[in-house]
C-alpha positions in Angstrom: 0.0 0.0 0.0 2.8 2.4 0.9 4.7 1.6 -2.3 1.6 2.5 -4.4 1.2 5.7 -2.4 4.8 6.5 -3.0 4.5 5.8 -6.7 1.4 8.0 -6.9 3.2 10.9 -5.1 6.2 10.5 -7.4 4.0 10.7 -10.5 2.3 13.8 -9.2 5.7 15.4 -8.5 6.9 14.5 -12.0 3.8 16.1 -13.6 4.2 19.2 -11.4 7.9 19.7 -12.2 7.3 19.0 -15.9 4.6 21.7 -16.0 6.8 24.0 -14.0 9.7 23.4 -16.5 7.4 24.4 -19.4 5.7 27.3 -17.6 9.1 28.9 -16.7 10.5 28.4 -20.2 13.7 26.9 -18.9 16.3 26.6 -21.7 19.7 25.6 -20.4 21.3 26.0 -23.8 20.8 29.7 -23.6 23.2 29.8 -20.7 25.9 28.9 -23.2 24.7 30.7 -26.4 24.0 33.9 -24.5 27.3 34.0 -22.5 29.1 36.2 -25.1 26.4 38.8 -24.8 27.3 39.5 -21.1 31.1 39.5 -21.4 31.3 43.2 -22.0 28.9 44.0 -19.2 30.7 41.8 -16.7 34.0 43.1 -17.7 32.9 46.7 -17.1 31.3 45.8 -13.8 34.6 44.3 -12.7 36.4 47.5 -13.6 34.5 50.0 -11.5 35.3 53.7 -12.0 36.6 54.3 -8.4 39.5 56.6 -9.3 40.3 59.0 -12.1 43.1 61.1 -13.3 43.3 64.5 -15.0 43.7 64.5 -18.8 45.8 66.6 -21.1 44.9 67.2 -24.7 46.6 68.0 -28.0 44.8 68.8 -31.3 45.3 69.9 -34.8 42.7 71.1 -37.4 42.7 71.4 -41.1 40.1 72.4 -43.7 38.3 70.5 -46.5 35.9 71.5 -49.2 32.7 69.6 -50.3 32.5 69.6 -53.3 35.5 70.9 -55.1 35.3 74.6 -56.2 36.6 76.1 -59.4 39.7 77.4 -57.6 41.5 74.5 -55.8 41.9 74.7 -52.0 45.4 74.3 -50.8 46.8 72.8 -47.7 46.7 74.9 -44.5 50.0 76.6 -43.6 51.8 74.6 -40.9 54.4 75.2 -38.2 57.1 72.6 -37.8 57.1 73.1 -34.1 53.3 72.4 -33.7 51.2 69.3 -34.6 49.7 69.5 -38.0 47.6 67.5 -40.5 48.3 66.8 -44.2 45.5 65.5 -46.5 45.8 63.4 -49.6 43.5 66.0 -51.2 41.6 69.0 -49.9 38.3 68.6 -51.7 35.9 65.9 -52.8 32.5 64.4 -52.6 30.9 62.1 -50.0 32.1 58.5 -50.2 35.5 59.2 -51.7 38.5 57.8 -49.9 40.7 60.3 -48.0 44.0 59.9 -46.3 44.8 62.0 -43.2 48.4 62.2 -42.0 49.5 63.7 -38.8 52.9 65.1 -37.7 54.6 66.4 -34.5 52.0 64.9 -32.2 52.8 63.4 -28.8 54.4 60.0 -29.4 52.6 56.7 -28.7 49.3 58.3 -27.8 45.7 57.5 -28.9 43.2 60.0 -30.2 40.1 60.6 -32.2 39.7 61.9 -35.8 36.5 64.0 -36.2 34.7 65.6 -39.1 33.3 69.0 -38.2 30.8 70.4 -40.7 29.9 74.1 -40.7 26.4 73.2 -39.6 25.3 70.0 -38.0 26.7 67.3 -35.7 30.4 66.6 -35.2 31.2 63.0 -36.3 33.9 60.7 -34.9 35.3 58.9 -37.9 38.3 56.9 -36.6 40.7 56.2 -33.7 44.3 57.1 -34.3 47.5 56.1 -32.5 50.8 57.9 -33.0 54.1 56.1 -33.4 57.3 56.9 -31.6 57.9 59.9 -33.8 54.4 61.4 -33.2 53.3 60.4 -36.7 50.1 58.6 -37.9 48.2 57.9 -41.1 44.5 57.2 -41.2 42.4 56.2 -44.2 38.8 57.3 -44.1 35.9 58.0 -46.4 34.4 61.4 -46.8 31.2 61.3 -44.8 27.7 62.1 -46.2 27.6 65.8 -45.4 25.6 68.5 -47.2 27.4 70.4 -49.9 28.3 73.9 -48.8 30.5 76.8 -49.8 31.7 77.0 -46.2 34.7 74.9 -45.4 34.5 71.6 -43.5 37.0 71.0 -40.8 38.9 67.8 -39.9 40.2 67.6 -36.3 42.5 65.1 -34.6 42.5 65.3 -30.8 44.8 63.2 -28.6 44.3 62.7 -24.9 46.3 61.1 -22.1 46.2 60.9 -18.3 48.4 63.0 -16.1 48.9 63.3 -12.4 48.1 61.0 -9.5 44.7 59.1 -9.3 42.0 60.6 -7.1 38.4 59.6 -6.2 36.2 60.0 -9.2 32.9 61.9 -9.3 31.2 58.6 -9.5 32.8 57.4 -6.3 31.7 60.6 -4.5 28.1 60.2 -5.8 28.0 56.6 -4.7 29.4 57.4 -1.2 26.7 60.1 -0.8 23.9 57.8 -2.0 25.2 54.9 0.0 25.1 57.0 3.2 21.6 58.1 2.2 20.6 54.4 1.8 21.9 53.5 5.2 20.1 56.4 6.8 16.9 55.6 4.8 17.0 52.0 6.2 17.7 53.4 9.7 14.7 55.7 9.7 12.4 53.0 8.2 13.5 50.6 10.9 13.0 53.1 13.6 9.5 54.0 12.3 8.7 50.3 12.1 9.9 49.6 15.7 7.8 52.5 17.2 4.7 51.1 15.6 5.4 47.4 15.8 6.3 47.3 19.6 2.8 48.3 20.9 1.1 46.3 18.2 3.1 43.2 19.1 1.4 43.0 22.5 -2.0 43.2 20.9 -1.0 40.5 18.4 0.2 38.0 21.1 -2.4 35.3 21.8 -1.2 34.6 25.4 -1.9 38.3 26.4 -5.2 38.7 24.5 -6.9 35.4 25.0 -8.6 36.2 28.4 -11.6 38.0 26.9 -13.7 37.7 23.7 -13.2 41.4 23.0 -9.5 41.3 23.2 -9.4 38.2 20.9 -11.1 40.3 18.3 -8.3 42.9 18.6 -5.8 40.0 18.3 -7.3 38.7 15.1 -7.5 42.3 13.6 -3.8 43.0 14.4 -2.6 39.6 13.1 -4.7 40.1 9.9 -3.1 43.5 9.5 0.4 42.0 9.9 -0.3 39.3 7.3 -1.8 41.6 4.7 0.8 44.3 4.9 3.7 41.8 5.1 2.4 40.0 2.0 2.8 43.1 -0.1 6.4 43.5 -1.3 8.3 46.7 -0.3 8.7 47.3 -4.1 4.9 47.7 -4.4 4.8 50.0 -1.3 7.6 52.1 -2.9 5.5 52.6 -6.0 2.5 53.6 -4.0 4.4 56.1 -1.8 6.4 57.4 -4.7 3.1 58.5 -6.2 1.8 59.7 -2.8 4.7 61.8 -1.6 6.7 62.0 -4.9 10.0 60.2 -5.8 12.7 60.4 -3.3 14.1 58.9 -0.1 11.0 59.8 1.9 9.0 57.5 -0.2 11.6 54.8 0.5 11.4 55.4 4.2 7.6 55.0 4.2 7.7 51.9 2.0 10.2 50.1 4.1 8.7 51.4 7.3 5.3 50.0 6.4 6.7 46.6 5.6 8.9 46.7 8.7 5.8 47.3 10.9 4.2 44.1 9.8 7.4 42.0 9.7 8.7 43.2 13.1 5.2 43.1 14.6 4.8 39.4 13.7 8.3 38.5 15.0 7.8 40.5 18.2 4.3 39.0 18.9 5.6 35.5 18.3 8.4 36.2 20.8 5.8 37.4 23.3 3.9 34.2 22.8 7.0 32.1 23.6 7.9 33.7 26.9 7.9 32.0 30.2 4.5 32.3 31.8 5.9 32.1 35.3 6.8 35.8 35.8 3.5 36.8 34.3 1.6 34.6 36.8 3.7 36.0 39.7 3.1 39.6 38.7 -0.6 39.0 38.2 -0.9 37.3 41.6 0.2 40.6 43.2 -2.8 42.3 41.8 -1.1 44.0 38.9 -3.2 45.3 36.0 -2.6 44.5 32.3 -0.1 47.3 31.7 1.8 46.5 34.9 1.9 42.8 33.9 3.4 43.7 30.5 6.0 46.1 32.0 7.2 43.8 34.8 6.4 40.3 33.5 6.8 40.5 29.8 9.2 43.3 28.9 12.3 41.9 30.8 12.0 38.7 28.8 11.7 40.2 25.4 14.2 43.1 25.3 17.2 41.0 24.1 15.3 39.2 21.2 13.5 42.5 20.3 16.9 44.2 19.9 18.2 41.2 17.9 15.1 41.3 15.6 15.5 45.1 15.2 19.1 44.9 14.1 18.3 42.1 11.7 15.5 44.1 10.2 17.8 47.1 9.7 20.2 44.7 7.9 17.2 43.6 5.7 16.1 47.2 5.0 19.6 48.2 3.9 19.4 45.4 1.3 15.9 46.3 0.3 16.6 50.0 0.0 19.0 49.3 -2.9 16.0 47.7 -4.8 13.2 50.1 -4.0 15.4 53.0 -5.3 14.8 51.6 -8.8 11.1 52.6 -8.6 11.7 56.0 -7.0 12.4 55.1 -3.4 15.7 57.1 -3.3 19.0 55.8 -2.1 21.7 54.1 -4.2 19.2 52.0 -6.1 17.8 55.1 -7.9 21.2 56.2 -9.4 22.2 52.6 -10.1 19.0 52.1 -12.2 19.8 55.2 -14.2 23.4 54.1 -14.9 22.2 50.7 -16.0 19.7 52.3 -18.4 22.4 54.5 -19.8 24.7 51.5 -20.3 27.3 53.1 -18.0 28.4 49.8 -16.5 31.7 51.1 -15.0 29.8 53.6 -13.0 27.2 51.0 -12.1 30.1 48.7 -11.0 31.0 51.3 -8.3 27.5 51.2 -6.9 27.4 47.4 -7.1 30.7 47.0 -5.2 29.6 49.6 -2.6 26.3 47.7 -2.0 28.2 44.4 -1.6 30.6 45.9 0.9 27.9 47.6 3.0 25.6 44.6 3.0 28.4 42.3 3.9 29.5 44.6 6.7 25.9 45.0 8.0 25.3 41.3 7.9 28.6 40.6 9.8 28.0 43.2 12.5 24.3 42.3 12.9 25.2 38.7 13.2 27.8 39.4 16.0 25.4 41.7 17.9 22.5 39.2 17.6 24.7 36.4 18.8 25.6 38.3 21.9 22.0 39.5 22.6 20.2 36.1 22.2 
């Protein structure tokens, strides 16, 4: 009989997992075929823009005519002591090949060759690298630009880093937003504690089971905990971002609301698991309900309450990095913008900062909770 029951349960499990596999569209081959697509992203995330250096620049400009005029355009006058450009020809039509040669530039330096029309957008046409003599040759095609009597310009600009590294603007922004994230989580946790502590006593069955009226309060409070806790902080963040506008205040309210329910449930369950002996002793002296809580309950719940609170702060720090993506402020808000702009090196700074802070918070909260409980 048991074997048939086991076979039946096994068949049900197989059917459930087969359906789950299809419903979630699992395709393990995509892990291999899609790997090249993330190489660039991962590479940039692993090269965060923590530090930067000042840059020096060197440029030279020459002119070009589209199309050729009746009188030929000559090469621009040059100075042998300054960088200059020499063109294979000084006029032409779009699509024709053109050779650009540079002299007297900084040796072994990379730069950009740009086409600058009299009206319109500047176009980057090629990357150039000078040799040990400061010379380069670049073959390009004349871009599709409107014909004009005004002269076109061809510019080559080299750039290189100088001076010692110093913290980048990205690092300063991340530091500021990371501090905002920690404070956001702190205020949300504090708000949650102030509301959850009194509600936890109303949500403890052992304190509310004496009378029918108090049991109604117990069920109302527990229902409130369950409903609010079942709604993810991300949803609360969307609601409060509309209510009080995008910013860290919306994040405080979102995490605070969820913390009330989460801490309230943990606190009330802790109250239900306390030793009834002290309560009976205090009640025997004629103490009322409030005195019973103060002298019989509170001394037993302070250490676990503190441990739960620190743990919740740790959770709120992690969650605040997520709710920022929907307008809840903190580091998540700027991280989401950088990802949308494909600025993965800047995003990498935020990702590493989040990892360090979360690891530190997790370690510290673990040590504190171990000593309290």
